[in-house]
C-alpha positions, -999 to +999 in steps of 0.1 A: +889+467-270+854+459-261+849+455-223+822+430-212+811+410-183+794+376-181+759+373-167+743+340-158+706+336-167+683+307-160+666+291-190+629+291-180+623+259-199+653+237-190+660+255-156+697+254-168+719+284-161+735+300-192+762+326-194+758+356-217+782+383-226+771+419-219+789+449-230+799+473-201+792+510-204+820+532-217+826+569-221+814+581-256+837+599-279+825+634-285+822+651-319+848+677-310+873+648-302+865+630-334+868+662-356+902+669-340+915+634-348+903+636-384+919+670-387+952+656-374+951+631-401+944+654-431+945+690-441+911+700-430+902+720-398+881+707-371+855+733-381+855+718-417+850+683-404+821+693-381+804+711-410+807+679-432+793+657-404+765+682-398+756+683-435+758+644-437+735+641-406+710+662-423+711+643-456+708+610-439+677+622-419+660+636-451+666+602-469+651+583-439+622+607-438+616+600-475+616+563-469+650+556-484+680+536-469+715+552-467+746+529-471+779+542-458+803+515-469+821+499-440+806+522-415+771+507-419+736+514-431+706+534-420+671+524-429+637+534-417+618+511-393+583+510-380+568+493-351+533+492-337 
């Protein structure tokens, strides 16, 4: 479940206070924990899972460096951005 708090901010134009939801910081899940959970759900070892994730990370980085976008289904998409 997402944990959030409400923060009131004053609208500079109307001077009205509005409430905005802001996510609270949480403890991140480490790669070793994810690898163990995936390993528990299939026949691969945590080391196999880490190897696949590492290889995937390298391939995503390479594609982004070449200007390509990467789509990972329901997980989301990666695409290069530029700001100046």
